Each structure stands twice: as structure tokens, then as C-alpha cells.
VOMAR-274175 format. One record per residue (C-alpha): y negated, x negated, z. Coordinates in steps of 0.2 Angstrom, whole numbers, padded with zeros to 4 digits, always signed. Last residue first. Layout:
BEGIN
YXZ;...
// end
This chain:
BEGIN
+0086+0060+0063;+0085+0048+0049;+0080+0056+0032;+0068+0042+0027;+0079+0030+0035;+0093+0034+0023;+0081+0036+0008;+0074+0019+0012;+0091+0011+0014;+0098+0019-0002;+0084+0014-0014;+0069+0026-0016;+0065+0034-0033;+0046+0035-0029;+0045+0054-0026;+0054+0053-0009;+0042+0040-0004;+0027+0049-0008;+0034+0065-0001;+0039+0056+0015;+0021+0049+0017;+0014+0067+0015;+0026+0073+0029;+0022+0059+0041;+0003+0062+0038;+0005+0080+0041;+0015+0077+0058;+0002+0065+0063;-0012+0078+0062;-0025+0076+0049;-0043+0068+0048;-0035+0051+0053;-0047+0046+0067;-0052+0063+0075;-0034+0070+0071;-0025+0056+0081;-0024+0064+0099;-0007+0061+0106;-0002+0078+0114;+0013+0080+0102;+0022+0066+0109;+0028+0054+0095;+0046+0055+0089;+0041+0058+0071;+0032+0042+0073;+0048+0032+0074;+0056+0040+0058;+0040+0039+0048;+0038+0021+0052;+0056+0018+0047;+0053+0025+0031;+0037+0013+0029;+0048-0002+0034;+0061+0003+0021;+0047+0005+0008;+0040-0012+0009;+0026-0011-0003;+0013-0006+0011;-0002+0005+0011;+0006+0018+0000;-0002+0020-0017;-0018+0028-0021;-0027+0045-0018;-0034+0040-0002;-0031+0052+0014;-0016+0043+0024;-0001+0036+0016;+0008+0031+0032;+0009+0012+0036;-0007+0011+0046;+0002+0023+0058;+0012+0009+0063;-0003-0001+0067;-0010+0013+0077;+0006+0014+0087;+0006-0005+0090;-0012-0003+0097;-0006+0010+0109;-0007+0029+0105;-0011+0039+0121;-0002+0042+0138;+0012+0031+0134;+0029+0040+0137;+0040+0024+0139;+0050+0030+0124;+0036+0033+0113;+0027+0016+0118;+0044+0007+0115;+0045+0015+0098;+0027+0009+0093;+0030-0009+0100;+0046-0009+0089;+0036-0004+0073;+0023-0017+0079;+0035-0031+0078;+0031-0046+0089;+0042-0039+0104;+0057-0037+0093;+0067-0024+0103;+0086-0023+0103;+0088-0013+0119;+0101-0021+0128;+0118-0011+0128;+0121+0000+0143;+0131+0013+0135;+0142+0023+0147;+0151+0039+0140;+0147+0057+0145;+0148+0062+0126;+0130+0068+0126;+0125+0053+0135;+0134+0042+0123;+0126+0051+0108;+0108+0049+0115;+0111+0030+0119;+0119+0027+0102;+0105+0035+0092;+0092+0025+0102;+0102+0009+0098;+0101+0013+0081;+0083+0017+0081;+0081-0001+0089;+0093-0008+0076;+0081-0002+0062;+0065-0007+0071;+0071-0025+0074;+0081-0036+0086;+0099-0040+0081;+0112-0028+0087;+0122-0033+0102;+0132-0017+0106;+0134-0005+0092;+0152-0010+0089;+0156-0006+0107;+0148+0011+0105;+0159+0014+0089;+0175+0009+0099;+0170+0021+0113;+0167+0035+0101;+0184+0032+0091;+0194+0033+0107;+0184+0049+0114;+0186+0058+0097;+0174+0072+0093;+0160+0060+0092;+0167+0048+0080;+0161+0055+0063;+0143+0060+0070;+0142+0043+0079;+0146+0034+0062;+0133+0045+0053;+0120+0041+0066;+0123+0023+0065;+0123+0022+0046;+0105+0016+0046;+0109+0001+0057;+0121-0007+0045;+0138-0009+0054;+0142-0025+0062;+0158-0035+0058;+0161-0045+0074;+0175-0032+0080;+0186-0037+0065;+0187-0023+0052;+0200-0009+0054;+0187+0003+0061;+0175-0001+0047;+0189+0004+0034;+0192+0019+0044;+0173+0023+0044;+0172+0023+0025;+0188+0031+0021;+0185+0045+0034;+0166+0047+0027;+0172+0049+0009;+0185+0061+0014;+0173+0072+0024;+0160+0072+0010;+0172+0078-0003;+0179+0092+0009;+0161+0097+0013;+0155+0099-0005;+0138+0094-0007;+0120+0100-0002;+0126+0109+0014;+0112+0100+0024;+0125+0092+0036;+0134+0086+0020;+0119+0078+0013;+0115+0069+0029;+0133+0063+0030;+0133+0057+0012;+0116+0048+0014;+0122+0039+0030;+0138+0033+0021;+0129+0027+0007;+0116+0018+0018;+0130+0009+0026;+0136+0002+0009;+0151+0007+0001;+0167-0005-0002;+0180+0007+0006;+0171+0022+0001;+0172+0018-0018;+0156+0023-0026;+0154+0032-0043;+0156+0051-0041;+0153+0053-0022;+0139+0041-0023;+0131+0050-0038;+0133+0067-0028;+0124+0059-0014;+0110+0053-0024;+0107+0070-0033;+0108+0080-0018;+0096+0068-0007;+0083+0069-0021;+0084+0087-0023;+0083+0090-0004;+0069+0078-0001;+0054+0090-0002;+0044+0095-0018;+0028+0087-0013;+0016+0086-0028;+0011+0067-0027;-0006+0063-0035;-0013+0047-0041;-0031+0043-0047;-0039+0036-0062;-0057+0033-0067;-0069+0032-0081;-0085+0042-0075;-0103+0040-0080;-0102+0055-0092;-0083+0059-0094;-0066+0052-0092;-0054+0056-0078;-0036+0050-0079;-0022+0057-0068;-0007+0047-0063;+0008+0058-0057;+0020+0057-0043;+0033+0070-0042;+0035+0089-0040;+0033+0105-0050;+0016+0100-0057;-0001+0107-0056;-0019+0103-0063;-0034+0114-0065;-0049+0108-0075;-0068+0112-0074;-0079+0127-0073;-0080+0131-0092;-0062+0131-0093;-0047+0118-0093;-0029+0121-0089;-0018+0105-0087;+0001+0105-0082;+0005+0088-0078;+0008+0071-0088;-0010+0066-0086;-0027+0068-0094;-0044+0076-0089;-0058+0075-0101;-0075+0077-0092;-0089+0089-0095;-0083+0103-0084;-0080+0091-0068;-0075+0101-0053;-0056+0095-0054;-0046+0109-0046;-0028+0107-0039;-0014+0119-0041;+0001+0121-0030;+0017+0119-0040;+0025+0108-0027;+0015+0106-0011;-0001+0097-0012;-0001+0077-0008;-0018+0071-0013;-0028+0084-0004;-0047+0086-0005;-0046+0085-0024;-0058+0071-0031;-0074+0077-0038;-0085+0072-0023;-0082+0053-0026;-0075+0044-0011;-0088+0036+0001;-0086+0050+0013;-0068+0044+0015;-0074+0031+0028;-0077+0045+0041;-0059+0050+0041;-0054+0032+0043;-0065+0031+0059;-0082+0026+0066;-0087+0018+0050;-0094+0001+0045;-0099-0004+0028;-0096-0016+0014;-0104-0013-0003;-0095-0019-0019;-0105-0023-0034;-0100-0027-0052;-0110-0036-0066;-0109-0038-0084;-0120-0047-0097;-0132-0040-0110;-0144-0048-0120;-0137-0065-0122;-0120-0056-0127;-0104-0051-0116;-0089-0042-0121;-0078-0039-0106;-0059-0037-0109;-0046-0029-0098;-0058-0018-0089;-0068-0024-0074;-0066-0033-0057;-0047-0033-0059;-0040-0030-0041;-0025-0039-0034;-0018-0036-0017;-0010-0050-0008;+0004-0045+0004;+0008-0045+0022;+0019-0033+0033;+0019-0033+0052;+0036-0042+0053;+0029-0056+0041;+0030-0053+0022;+0035-0064+0007;+0028-0055-0008;+0022-0072-0015;+0006-0071-0026;+0006-0067-0044;+0003-0083-0056;-0014-0081-0063;-0021-0068-0075;-0015-0053-0065;+0002-0044-0066;-0002-0031-0052;-0020-0028-0057;-0027-0012-0051;-0043-0008-0058;-0061-0011-0054;-0077-0006-0063;-0096-0009-0061;-0107-0003-0048;-0106+0004-0030;-0087+0000-0027;-0082+0003-0009;-0078-0010+0005;-0072-0004+0022;-0073-0008+0039;-0066+0005+0051;-0068+0006+0070;-0053+0015+0077;-0056+0010+0095;-0041-0001+0098;-0032-0003+0083;-0047-0008+0072;-0045-0002+0055;-0050-0016+0044;-0053-0021+0026;-0050-0003+0019;-0053-0005+0000;-0062+0010-0009;-0064+0011-0028;-0073+0021-0040;-0077+0017-0059;-0060+0012-0062;-0049+0019-0049;-0044+0006-0035;-0039+0016-0020;-0035+0006-0004;-0025+0006+0012;-0020-0011+0019;-0004-0017+0026;-0004-0032+0037;-0011-0049+0039;-0024-0046+0025;-0024-0054+0008;-0037-0047-0004;-0039-0055-0021;-0053-0050-0032;-0049-0054-0050;-0061-0060-0063;-0063-0051-0080;-0056-0057-0096;-0069-0064-0108;-0075-0059-0125;-0090-0068-0132;-0105-0062-0143;-0117-0077-0146;-0118-0090-0133;-0130-0091-0119;-0118-0079-0109;-0119-0069-0092;-0107-0064-0079;-0111-0057-0062;-0101-0054-0047;-0108-0046-0032;-0101-0043-0014;-0112-0034-0001;-0116-0034+0018;-0133-0026+0020;-0151-0032+0019;-0145-0046+0021;-0127-0050+0023;-0124-0058+0006;-0109-0063-0003;-0114-0069-0021;-0102-0074-0035;-0110-0080-0051;-0103-0083-0068;-0109-0093-0083;-0105-0093-0101;-0112-0107-0112;-0106-0121-0102;-0105-0130-0118;-0108-0121-0134;-0095-0117-0148;-0103-0110-0164;-0099-0094-0173;-0115-0086-0180;-0122-0071-0169;-0115-0054-0167;-0124-0038-0160;-0113-0023-0154;-0116-0025-0135;-0108-0022-0119;-0091-0017-0126;-0080-0013-0112;-0061-0013-0115;-0047-0001-0115;-0028+0001-0118;-0021-0016-0116;-0017-0025-0132;-0029-0039-0128;-0036-0050-0141;-0043-0063-0129;-0025-0070-0127;-0025-0077-0146;-0039-0089-0142;-0054-0087-0155;-0051-0097-0171;-0057-0083-0182;-0073-0083-0173;-0078-0065-0170;-0078-0067-0151;-0090-0080-0151;-0085-0098-0144;-0086-0102-0126;-0087-0116-0114;-0084-0110-0096;-0094-0110-0081;-0092-0105-0062;-0105-0102-0049;-0103-0099-0031;-0115-0091-0018;-0114-0088+0000;-0128-0079+0009;-0136-0076+0026;-0138-0093+0034;-0135-0101+0017;-0120-0108+0008;-0124-0113-0010;-0109-0118-0021;-0110-0128-0037;-0098-0126-0051;-0080-0119-0053;-0072-0120-0070;-0067-0105-0081;-0054-0109-0094;-0043-0103-0086;-0043-0087-0075;-0057-0083-0062;-0053-0079-0044;-0064-0070-0032;-0056-0072-0015;-0056-0061+0001;-0046-0067+0015;-0039-0056+0029;-0044-0048+0046;-0040-0062+0058;-0041-0054+0076;-0053-0064+0088;-0057-0049+0098;-0077-0048+0096;-0078-0059+0082;-0067-0049+0071;-0061-0061+0056;-0064-0062+0038;-0060-0078+0027;-0070-0080+0012;-0065-0087-0005;-0077-0089-0020;-0072-0107-0023;-0057-0112-0013;-0060-0122+0003;-0064-0107+0012;-0081-0099+0018;-0079-0091+0034;-0086-0074+0038;-0087-0067+0055;-0087-0048+0058;-0093-0039+0073;-0111-0036+0066;-0112-0047+0052;-0111-0066+0055;-0109-0079+0042;-0100-0095+0043;-0100-0111+0031;-0118-0114+0036;-0113-0116+0055;-0101-0129+0049;-0114-0139+0039;-0125-0138+0055;-0111-0145+0066;-0109-0160+0054;-0095-0161+0042;
// end
């Protein structure tokens, strides 16, 4: 490849560098100013689409795909085109005679930086009426990503720069976009690095697109820079509720009098719009009206007591304490402290659990999430306490062990005992870096702190940024220790305490597993 060819494989837009990948329709994004990789955007077409020629110019990348199609009304049409999913887009009612035509359907993907940064996907056919599945947009960032994909509206945060809070985000300006967890190609690996990494799949249209020679389909995403995450939310539709995590029972109002609103919540409609409310939990809401075919998710915050009480009662009734997990003991201890279960039952369970642990060889370590429960159980007995602290020496590096070390240090100081274990910090894990910044009293949030804040739910009416619920719960535990004088409102649009509470509500409403719930309630 010549130097000129290499340059043509790259585009520059403000601080971003776009590098065309070897896969058709794939672009790697990086920050040209600080060298950080931001992720890879790929437009993926399912079989039988075949990639065609690519054009790489100074301010534009363009790729083409083709496929041989027969009309959608042909009796021999592939079975996978008769989707049973709930909706489709019929772009024409006309039908032509059934004939297969080579390369009859074409698709173009164009990424341009002039006059602005945009991604456009267009599909057209020269055959009669054909039905095709939409392409999929794959976004693979190095860490968690905030996004809301809601049909006729969508927002994908491509970067929230840790240093100055500059946000680069893509928002849907034309067409449709829907979550695509199953996808039309094998789902990507969910293997994660310490920062969290996954591929987010977005269907660039409804389940089936009906194309005719007269009418095709296109979708456009516009990429813009914003001073902060709060500013990026200005691209969200005005009818969205301002708060996507209201208190249990608190009503929300949708100011769309001509729209139909659906969902498993209490719905009251009048001439002004629709009022929604629920006693708690996470609920999907659908909006269908003139120019709108959308969905979003709301969590009514019912707190954690009910979830903790139910889980702890199930543990007491079904789990043998001698073979229980560390998270079981942590949850029993927490529920006992909150007076949510009978104290005598909890005391017997914890005595049996920790006695079994005490009888185990010294090399048998305890789950980090159970550390606070262990120290609580052992605190009144100096011999037990010394043994507990010894067992907590030498924990493997990581955010959970680092929180366990903190619990042990505070308990040892209160008991006037020595505890000089090495801090089990992983220098490559941003959660550990955030806790280190808090413990060393940093004057302001460090980049690791902002990366950890990136795990919180934030202002978008969609899922949590990361699928690893344990790390998100640990982020809540770490950030709850942050100094109150750290300024985050200007970037987040809310206080850190508010964002932590909202994130805990979303996690608690998601039927969390034992380790997640125990870290969520860590104190």
C-alpha cells in the first residue's frame, strides 16, 4: 500500500481519526489528540448480501453490497423472510411478476465528514417487490457505552472523554433503529477486559424492509460533538419524560395527545397526553403516533428492601449455610442489620457459615463481598477477629478485593488491631483507580473516576451502559465514598449521589444475582 493509499484509508474530523478497516463497512475511531482508541463501527449485512466495490476519498468512505433477489410474493421465497417478529415496514403496495434478477438489490454505506460527520445507509432494488432484513450496526468500544435505541429515535455515545468531558455522540436523524441482541449473524463474544468491553448491535430498521423499484429505504445517523453528556441529551425527543428513574408510584407525563402509549403500567389518557405510573420495577413503554414509532424504558425506584427481604428469606429457607456462597452470607447479614428477617434465624445461619469457614484450611479465601459480614460476625471476639484479618491478607488484585481490604482496615482500626496487608490494587482497572483517587483524597475526579462514573445509568432511557452487573454494583459502592466537593453536575446534569441511587434502582429491578446484590448493598 502506497503512502497516498494509506492516507485515503483515513479521514479526519475535528479531534477524531477514522480508519477504514479490512471488513467492508467497518471504521475504527480514535482520538487523534490523545491517541485513545474509541471503538469500531461496522455496518453488517446478512447473507445473501455480497460486498462490492469500495471508494475511499479524502472526505468520504463508501461501500456497496448487492444480492440476487426474487419478489417477496414468490411462492418459493426463503422461509427466513416470513418473519414472525411484531412489525415491519411496507414501503410500497405494488407487486410485479415473480422473476429473479442478478444483483437486483443494492445497498450503499456512506460515511462523510463534509459538510458534517454522518453515516448513511441506503437500500434500493431493480426487482419487483422484495423483502429484506435490515443491516446491523455494530459498535465495539473498549469500555462501557451509553446508548438509547428506540425506533424512530436513538442516541449512541461514542466517546465521553475522561479529561475534559467532551462527548462525541451519534443520533438518528432519519429512518429507524432497534436493539438487536440476537442479530442476523452470530452474536459477538461477551468476553470483557477490566474496563468492560462488548459489541452493541443495532438493527438499522424494522425486522423486514419491503423494497420496490419506486421506493427504497434509507437511514442516517449524524455524529456531533458536545461539551458534556448533559449537552448531548439535547438531541433526545422533547416528548421523553425528564426523569427515567422516578420514585415508585410517581406519575410521568407524555405530552403527545395524538399518540398511542402502551406498556405494562397504569396508563391514563386525556386530551393533553398520557400519564404513566407503576409501583416499581423496570417497564418498556411503546409510543406510536404521527411520525413516531418508538420505545423507551423506565424504572420506578422502589428501593432495595423488598428485593433484599425476598432474597434473604429464600436463602434461609433453601440454602445450607455450610455450603452457602459468600454472597449468601453477605445478604443475610445485610438483611439482619436492616431488620428484614428474623434475627435468630440470621444469627444461626451466619454462625454455621463462618464456623465452617474458620474450620477450613488457611488457604481457603473468602469471597470479597462477604468480608463485611465476616468482620461483623467476628468483631466482638478478639481471637475470631485476628483470624478473620489473617484470612483477608493476600487477596488477589481487583475492585472487589480492594473494597474488602478497605473494610478490613477500618474494622481493624476500630478493634485496635494491626492489619498491614498490601492493598490489592489492579493498576489497569479503572474501578481500582477510582477507589485509589478517593482514598488518597484527590482534589477532583481523575480519568479513572470518570471511567467508573461511565458505568452509572445516566440520563438516557435505555439499559445500563455495561452488561457486567457486578462491576456496575462495585462502581456504586466505590463512588458512594467520593468526596462531596467533587464537581460532576456540570457534566452529568445531576449529582453523583443521584446517579448512584438511580443506578442502584435499575440494578435492583433487574433480578440481580447474589454477588451483584451484595455489592449493591455494600457498606
